[in-house]
C-alpha positions as CSV (number, residue, x, y, z in Angstrom):
1,M,-32.2,50.0,47.4
2,R,-32.1,52.7,49.1
3,N,-31.1,56.1,47.1
4,A,-28.4,57.0,48.8
5,D,-26.8,53.4,48.6
6,S,-27.8,53.8,44.7
7,A,-25.9,57.0,44.3
8,R,-23.1,55.7,46.0
9,L,-23.0,52.7,43.7
10,R,-23.3,54.8,40.8
11,M,-20.5,57.1,42.2
12,Q,-18.4,54.1,42.7
13,L,-18.8,53.0,39.2
14,G,-18.1,56.1,37.5
15,R,-15.1,56.2,39.4
16,N,-14.1,52.8,38.4
17,L,-14.9,53.5,34.6
18,T,-12.8,57.0,34.7
19,Y,-9.6,55.5,36.3
20,G,-10.3,52.2,34.1
21,L,-10.0,54.6,30.8
22,L,-7.2,57.3,32.3
23,D,-4.9,53.6,32.5
24,A,-6.2,52.5,28.9
25,L,-5.5,56.1,27.8
26,G,-2.4,56.6,29.5
27,R,-0.7,53.3,28.4
28,S,-1.6,54.0,24.8
29,I,0.0,57.2,25.1
30,V,2.8,56.2,26.4
31,I,3.8,53.6,24.1
32,G,3.5,55.5,21.0
33,H,-0.3,54.7,19.6
34,Y,-1.3,58.2,18.8
35,D,2.0,59.2,17.5
36,K,1.0,59.3,14.0
37,Q,-2.6,60.5,14.3
38,V,-4.7,63.1,15.7
39,F,-5.8,62.3,19.4
40,P,-9.5,61.6,19.2
41,T,-12.2,64.0,20.4
42,E,-14.0,63.1,23.7
43,A,-17.4,62.3,21.8
44,E,-14.8,59.5,19.6
45,L,-13.2,58.4,22.9
46,A,-16.8,57.6,24.6
47,K,-17.6,56.2,21.4
48,Q,-14.9,53.8,21.4
49,H,-14.6,53.1,25.1
50,A,-18.5,52.8,25.4
51,V,-18.4,55.3,28.1
52,S,-20.4,58.2,28.8
53,R,-19.0,61.6,27.7
54,S,-18.4,62.7,31.5
55,V,-16.3,59.6,31.9
56,T,-14.0,60.5,29.3
57,R,-14.2,64.2,30.2
58,E,-12.7,63.7,33.6
59,A,-10.2,61.1,32.2
60,V,-8.8,63.5,30.1
61,K,-8.4,66.0,32.6
62,M,-6.7,63.7,34.5
63,L,-4.2,63.5,31.8
64,C,-3.7,66.9,30.9
65,A,-3.2,67.4,34.8
66,K,-0.2,64.4,34.8
67,G,1.0,66.4,31.7
68,L,0.3,63.8,28.8
69,L,-2.3,66.0,27.6
70,S,-3.1,69.8,26.9
71,A,-6.7,71.3,25.3
72,R,-6.2,74.4,23.3
73,P,-8.7,76.6,21.7
74,R,-9.0,75.7,17.8
75,Q,-6.5,73.0,18.3
76,G,-8.4,70.5,20.5
77,T,-7.1,67.9,22.8
78,I,-3.2,67.3,21.7
79,I,-0.7,65.0,23.1
80,E,2.4,67.0,25.0
81,P,6.5,65.8,24.1
82,T,7.5,63.5,27.0
83,T,9.6,66.3,28.3
84,S,6.1,68.0,29.9
85,W,4.9,64.7,31.4
86,N,5.0,64.6,35.0
87,L,7.6,61.8,36.0
88,F,6.7,62.4,39.8
89,D,3.1,60.9,39.0
90,P,3.1,57.0,40.1
91,D,0.7,56.3,36.9
92,V,3.0,58.3,34.0
93,L,6.3,56.4,35.8
94,R,4.4,53.0,35.6
95,W,3.5,53.4,32.3
96,L,7.2,54.3,31.2
97,L,8.5,51.5,33.1
98,E,5.9,48.8,31.5
99,R,6.0,50.3,27.9
100,K,9.5,48.8,27.5
101,F,12.2,47.9,30.1
102,S,14.7,50.7,30.0
103,V,18.2,50.6,31.9
104,D,18.5,54.5,31.4
105,L,15.2,55.3,32.9
106,L,16.3,53.4,35.9
107,R,19.8,54.7,36.0
108,H,18.4,58.1,36.2
109,F,15.7,56.8,38.7
110,N,18.4,56.0,41.4
111,Q,20.4,58.7,40.5
112,L,17.8,60.6,42.0
113,R,17.3,58.6,44.8
114,V,21.1,59.2,45.5
115,A,20.0,62.7,45.9
116,I,17.4,62.2,48.0
117,E,17.3,59.1,50.1
118,P,20.7,59.6,52.0
119,A,19.6,62.8,52.8
120,A,16.3,61.5,54.4
121,A,18.3,58.9,56.1
122,A,20.4,61.7,58.0
123,L,17.1,63.6,58.9
124,A,15.6,60.6,60.3
125,A,18.5,60.0,62.5
126,V,17.9,63.8,63.8
127,H,14.3,63.8,64.0
128,A,12.6,60.4,64.0
129,D,10.5,59.4,67.0
130,T,10.0,56.1,68.9
131,A,7.2,54.7,66.7
132,Q,9.0,56.1,62.9
133,L,12.2,54.4,64.4
134,A,9.9,50.8,65.0
135,V,8.6,51.0,61.9
136,I,11.8,51.5,60.1
137,S,13.2,48.1,62.1
138,D,9.8,46.3,61.1
139,G,11.0,47.1,57.7
140,V,14.5,45.2,58.2
141,A,13.0,42.6,60.3
142,R,10.2,41.9,56.9
143,M,13.5,41.7,54.8
144,E,14.7,39.5,57.0
145,A,11.8,37.4,57.2
146,A,11.7,37.5,53.2
147,E,15.3,35.8,53.3
148,N,13.4,33.0,54.9
149,G,10.5,33.1,52.3
150,N,8.5,34.1,54.7
151,D,7.5,37.5,53.1
152,N,7.6,39.4,49.6
153,T,11.1,40.3,48.7
154,L,9.6,43.7,47.0
155,D,7.2,45.0,49.1
156,A,9.7,44.4,52.4
157,D,12.5,46.2,50.5
158,I,10.0,48.8,49.5
159,S,8.5,49.1,53.5
160,F,12.0,49.8,54.8
161,H,12.7,52.8,52.0
162,V,9.4,54.6,52.5
163,A,9.5,54.3,56.4
164,V,13.3,56.4,56.5
165,L,11.3,59.1,54.0
166,R,8.5,59.1,56.3
167,A,10.6,59.1,59.4
168,S,12.8,62.3,57.7
169,N,9.9,64.2,59.1
170,N,10.2,66.5,55.6
171,P,7.0,66.7,54.0
172,F,8.7,67.0,50.6
173,F,10.8,63.9,51.1
174,L,7.6,62.2,52.3
175,Q,6.0,63.1,48.7
176,F,8.6,60.9,47.1
177,R,7.5,57.7,48.4
178,D,4.8,57.0,46.0
179,V,7.7,57.6,43.1
180,V,10.2,55.3,45.3
181,S,7.3,52.7,45.5
182,T,6.3,52.7,42.0
183,A,10.0,52.6,40.5
184,L,11.7,50.2,43.0
185,R,9.5,47.5,42.1
186,S,11.3,47.6,38.3
187,S,14.9,48.7,40.1
188,I,15.0,45.4,42.4
189,Q,13.6,43.3,40.1
190,F,16.5,44.1,37.6
191,T,18.9,44.0,40.0
192,N,18.0,41.2,42.0
193,R,18.4,39.2,38.9
194,I,21.8,40.3,37.9
195,K,22.9,39.9,41.8
196,G,21.1,36.1,42.0
197,R,19.7,37.5,45.4
198,S,17.9,40.1,47.0
199,A,19.0,43.2,48.8
200,S,21.4,43.0,51.2
201,V,19.8,42.8,54.9
202,A,22.9,43.7,56.4
203,D,23.2,47.3,54.4
204,H,19.9,47.8,55.1
205,A,20.5,47.0,58.9
206,A,23.1,49.6,59.1
207,V,21.2,52.5,57.9
208,R,18.5,51.5,60.7
209,D,21.4,51.3,63.2
210,A,22.7,54.5,62.8
211,I,19.3,56.3,62.9
212,A,18.3,54.2,65.8
213,R,21.9,55.9,67.3
214,H,20.9,59.3,66.2
215,H,24.2,59.3,63.7
216,A,23.3,61.3,60.7
217,E,26.1,61.3,59.4
218,G,26.5,57.4,59.3
219,A,23.0,56.9,57.9
220,R,24.0,59.0,55.0
221,V,26.9,57.1,53.9
222,A,24.7,54.2,54.8
223,M,21.9,54.6,52.4
224,Q,24.4,56.4,49.7
225,R,26.0,52.9,49.6
226,I,22.8,50.7,48.9
227,I,21.9,53.3,46.1
228,T,25.8,53.7,44.7
229,D,26.0,49.6,44.4
230,V,22.5,49.8,42.4
231,L,24.2,52.3,40.3
232,D,27.1,50.3,39.8
233,L,25.3,47.1,38.9
234,I,23.3,48.8,36.4
235,D,26.6,50.3,35.0
236,K,28.0,46.6,34.9
237,A,25.1,45.2,33.1
238,E,25.4,48.1,30.3
239,K,28.8,47.6,29.6
240,P,28.6,44.1,27.7
241,K,26.1,46.0,25.6
242,R,28.4,49.0,24.9
243,G,31.3,46.6,24.0
244,S,28.9,44.9,21.2
245,R,28.2,48.1,19.4
246,R,31.9,48.6,19.2
């Protein structure tokens, strides 16, 4: 093996170890594994997980960037309160959703969606180019195919919503795509279980058609209807639980 190939292999292995440790530590923090103990030092983590100090140091830096940890002089590395965690980070959101299924977390996520996605759809109706309109249409076509068992229901639905965010041509809305992709998987699975079926293709097609007609308000209303229906389903699912606590 040439030196350059060997160096690339070592680098790839290092990245894999770093992300593996990042995932393991992130999950442990989110589920509360370290709540009643001092967070380990880098040396202790390296020994526990059989990795190098450099791998450990990089993973800890990444967790600090996500808001889960902070390194302070004379205090070492400490776990930050949940209010400091970056909920817009897909890893953090994924760990939270995997920790324990939370209807409240899904409600909060969809409340954020209803503030963002209708506006993105309205912008898409004004700014989307031909190629972007085609991707939105492809998302609806994939949803139709999924209804017939020829595509993945979750992937098709997510591809549609991400396509609309992209077509808004607003870089801030586009940054929201990873959060949507991560949290929609849990949200769609939850609402599909309640409805006993997948998302309405007709409702998504209404958004597509309004965008294609460059009808901004129509696109806004159609997208808002989709997300409002999700929030209604979440509320209906919670009503029996509220009643049982009385």
